[in-house]
ROZA-79591 format. One record per residue (C-alpha): residue number from 1; residue in one letter; x, y, z. Coordinates in steps of 0.1 Angstrom, whole numbers, plus 5000, padded with zeros to 4 digits. Layout:
BEGIN
     i   aa      x      y      z
   NUM    A      X      Y      Z
...
REM end
This chain:
BEGIN
     i   aa      x      y      z
     1    M   5000   5000   5000
     2    E   5013   5035   4991
     3    H   5018   5056   5022
     4    I   5010   5089   5007
     5    L   4977   5089   4988
     6    S   4982   5116   4962
     7    G   4950   5130   4948
     8    R   4970   5147   4921
     9    A   4982   5114   4907
    10    A   4947   5098   4910
    11    A   4932   5129   4893
    12    A   4957   5128   4865
    13    D   4948   5092   4858
    14    L   4911   5099   4858
    15    Q   4915   5129   4836
    16    A   4934   5109   4810
    17    K   4904   5085   4808
    18    L   4880   5114   4806
    19    K   4898   5128   4776
    20    E   4892   5096   4757
    21    R   4855   5098   4765
    22    V   4852   5134   4755
    23    L   4869   5127   4722
    24    A   4843   5099   4716
    25    L   4815   5124   4723
    26    Q   4830   5150   4701
    27    A   4833   5125   4673
    28    G   4795   5121   4676
    29    G   4790   5159   4675
    30    I   4785   5164   4712
    31    V   4807   5188   4733
    32    P   4803   5182   4770
    33    T   4795   5216   4785
    34    L   4795   5229   4821
    35    A   4776   5260   4829
    36    T   4787   5278   4861
    37    V   4765   5303   4878
    38    R   4779   5328   4903
    39    V   4761   5357   4921
    40    G   4786   5385   4924
    41    E   4822   5386   4911
    42    D   4840   5376   4943
    43    G   4837   5344   4963
    44    A   4855   5324   4989
    45    D   4856   5295   4964
    46    A   4878   5313   4939
    47    S   4905   5286   4941
    48    Y   4878   5259   4934
    49    E   4867   5278   4903
    50    R   4903   5281   4891
    51    A   4907   5243   4895
    52    I   4875   5237   4876
    53    V   4888   5259   4847
    54    R   4921   5240   4846
    55    V   4904   5206   4846
    56    C   4879   5215   4820
    57    Q   4906   5228   4797
    58    N   4927   5197   4802
    59    V   4898   5173   4796
    60    G   4881   5191   4767
    61    I   4849   5203   4785
    62    R   4835   5236   4773
    63    L   4830   5260   4802
    64    Q   4803   5287   4802
    65    K   4805   5312   4830
    66    H   4774   5331   4840
    67    V   4778   5359   4866
    68    L   4747   5377   4880
    69    P   4750   5410   4898
    70    L   4753   5408   4936
    71    G   4720   5425   4941
    72    C   4700   5402   4917
    73    G   4667   5389   4930
    74    Q   4655   5354   4935
    75    A   4635   5355   4903
    76    A   4664   5365   4881
    77    L   4686   5337   4896
    78    E   4659   5310   4891
    79    D   4652   5322   4856
    80    Q   4689   5319   4847
    81    L   4691   5284   4861
    82    R   4659   5273   4844
    83    R   4672   5285   4810
    84    L   4703   5265   4814
    85    D   4684   5235   4826
    86    R   4663   5236   4794
    87    D   4693   5243   4771
    88    P   4701   5210   4753
    89    E   4737   5220   4748
    90    T   4743   5224   4786
    91    S   4754   5190   4800
    92    G   4757   5201   4837
    93    I   4752   5231   4859
    94    L   4772   5242   4889
    95    L   4758   5269   4912
    96    F   4785   5285   4934
    97    R   4776   5285   4971
    98    P   4769   5299   4995
    99    L   4746   5324   4980
   100    P   4740   5359   4995
   101    K   4717   5357   5025
   102    A   4688   5374   5007
   103    L   4686   5344   4983
   104    D   4670   5310   4989
   105    E   4696   5284   4980
   106    A   4673   5254   4981
   107    A   4647   5270   4959
   108    A   4674   5280   4934
   109    A   4689   5246   4933
   110    A   4655   5230   4928
   111    C   4654   5246   4893
   112    I   4681   5221   4882
   113    R   4670   5186   4873
   114    P   4691   5157   4888
   115    G   4705   5148   4854
   116    K   4722   5182   4852
   117    D   4730   5186   4889
   118    V   4766   5176   4886
   119    D   4775   5188   4921
   120    C   4746   5171   4939
   121    M   4730   5204   4951
   122    T   4694   5194   4951
   123    E   4674   5174   4976
   124    A   4664   5151   4948
   125    A   4700   5144   4939
   126    L   4709   5137   4975
   127    A   4679   5114   4979
   128    G   4692   5095   4948
   129    V   4726   5090   4966
   130    Y   4709   5076   4998
   131    L   4685   5054   4978
   132    G   4711   5042   4953
   133    T   4690   5052   4923
   134    S   4704   5060   4889
   135    G   4704   5094   4872
   136    S   4722   5114   4899
   137    W   4757   5118   4912
   138    A   4771   5119   4947
   139    P   4787   5152   4960
   140    C   4821   5156   4943
   141    T   4842   5155   4974
   142    A   4825   5124   4989
   143    E   4829   5105   4956
   144    G   4864   5119   4953
   145    C   4873   5101   4985
   146    M   4860   5068   4971
   147    R   4879   5072   4938
   148    L   4911   5081   4957
   149    L   4908   5048   4977
   150    A   4901   5028   4945
   151    H   4931   5044   4927
   152    Y   4954   5029   4954
   153    G   4936   4996   4956
   154    I   4922   5002   4990
   155    D   4889   4982   4994
   156    P   4867   4995   5023
   157    A   4849   4961   5024
   158    G   4851   4947   5059
   159    M   4868   4978   5073
   160    H   4855   4998   5102
   161    A   4853   5033   5087
   162    V   4849   5063   5110
   163    V   4837   5095   5094
   164    L   4843   5126   5114
   165    G   4816   5151   5103
   166    R   4780   5147   5093
   167    S   4775   5175   5067
   168    A   4751   5170   5039
   169    V   4778   5175   5013
   170    V   4806   5152   5027
   171    G   4800   5133   5059
   172    R   4766   5118   5054
   173    P   4768   5110   5016
   174    L   4804   5096   5021
   175    A   4791   5073   5049
   176    T   4764   5061   5025
   177    L   4790   5054   4998
   178    L   4812   5035   5023
   179    L   4782   5014   5035
   180    R   4775   5006   4998
   181    A   4812   4995   4995
   182    N   4805   4971   5025
   183    A   4824   4989   5052
   184    T   4810   4991   5087
   185    V   4805   5028   5093
   186    T   4804   5050   5123
   187    V   4796   5087   5118
   188    C   4809   5110   5146
   189    H   4802   5146   5154
   190    S   4806   5172   5181
   191    K   4784   5153   5206
   192    T   4801   5119   5202
   193    R   4814   5106   5235
   194    D   4849   5094   5238
   195    L   4856   5107   5203
   196    A   4893   5098   5203
   197    A   4886   5063   5214
   198    V   4860   5058   5187
   199    C   4885   5071   5161
   200    R   4912   5048   5173
   201    S   4890   5018   5165
   202    A   4889   5029   5128
   203    D   4907   5010   5100
   204    L   4897   5039   5078
   205    L   4894   5074   5093
   206    V   4879   5103   5073
   207    A   4884   5138   5088
   208    A   4857   5162   5076
   209    L   4850   5183   5106
   210    G   4863   5216   5093
   211    K   4886   5222   5123
   212    E   4923   5227   5115
   213    H   4947   5200   5129
   214    F   4919   5186   5150
   215    V   4930   5150   5145
   216    G   4963   5142   5163
   217    P   4980   5109   5169
   218    E   4957   5100   5198
   219    Y   4929   5095   5172
   220    I   4948   5070   5151
   221    K   4950   5032   5152
   222    P   4985   5022   5140
   223    G   4983   5013   5103
   224    A   4949   5030   5097
   225    V   4941   5046   5064
   226    V   4935   5084   5070
   227    L   4917   5107   5045
   228    D   4919   5144   5053
   229    V   4890   5164   5037
   230    G   4897   5196   5056
   231    V   4910   5227   5038
   232    H   4924   5257   5058
   233    W   4947   5285   5050
   234    N   4973   5288   5078
   235    A   4986   5324   5075
   236    A   5013   5318   5100
   237    A   5027   5289   5081
   238    G   5019   5304   5047
   239    K   5003   5272   5034
   240    M   4971   5251   5032
   241    T   4965   5227   5060
   242    G   4939   5201   5068
   243    D   4918   5187   5097
   244    V   4947   5163   5104
   245    D   4980   5172   5120
   246    F   4999   5155   5091
   247    D   5034   5156   5106
   248    A   5022   5140   5139
   249    V   4998   5115   5123
   250    A   5017   5103   5092
   251    P   5043   5081   5111
   252    L   5014   5061   5126
   253    A   4991   5058   5095
   254    G   4993   5030   5071
   255    A   4983   5054   5044
   256    I   4974   5091   5045
   257    S   4962   5118   5021
   258    P   4980   5152   5023
   259    V   4967   5187   5022
   260    P   4971   5201   4997
   261    G   4973   5175   4969
   262    G   4950   5149   4985
   263    V   4912   5147   4985
   264    G   4909   5183   4973
   265    A   4927   5175   4941
   266    M   4899   5150   4933
   267    T   4869   5173   4938
   268    S   4872   5193   4905
   269    T   4881   5161   4886
   270    M   4850   5144   4899
   271    L   4829   5174   4888
   272    A   4844   5169   4853
   273    A   4836   5132   4854
   274    H   4800   5140   4862
   275    V   4797   5165   4833
   276    V   4811   5139   4809
   277    A   4787   5112   4823
   278    A   4758   5137   4820
   279    A   4767   5144   4783
   280    E   4768   5106   4776
   281    A   4734   5101   4793
   282    Q   4719   5130   4774
   283    K   4732   5114   4741
   284    E   4712   5082   4747
REM end
């Protein structure tokens, strides 16, 4: 087993396969197209947007950016999303979140059908993940974790997987995907008793709490696989860090994903994979 689980290496491998699928679609006259919708020019997810641009360019996906003014109303946002949803040339739609407080995020996302909801924003898409129905995709980060494990030949079947965090976009859907892969799953959160002890029982530990360096060596069973989903800018260190204290935990772990270059590197590539799959489905 590789000790360092490089998301960059796994993403590069997946992107190479996506290029082949895009070429096949283009040969049939179809250009996979991702439409992004942002309210306002600035956003905390600017680095994610830059990553999306790079991946789309590398894979061959056409990217259409739509920016609405910061003071746009709910009707204008929903009208834009419905137009894109109806557009036969738009394979998938990504709405950058969070939206300004005056806008209703759930109502806006509901304007996108599951078949074009490539970031699993809607309740219908999330329901599809939990029920295991076809026609929708899991949230990109959650699925990115699974693809990263698969790239390194790590099979969760039979493992005790502990997921730190119960968010709707990572923790809960990832727990579902791990269950589907035949892991035994425990989901932990801020109210979990004896948290460190629970984590030490894990063969596979996923840190998705959103707390910098929360997971130290006292949380790790020797030889465990550790996935770090956290992303934090540490101004003092001048670098990105994760939920795991990497330097302290790495010597104990059997395998560990770094930050940066781990799970985060998979997220934009999974978005591209969903766009290509959506284009293929719409072709049928």
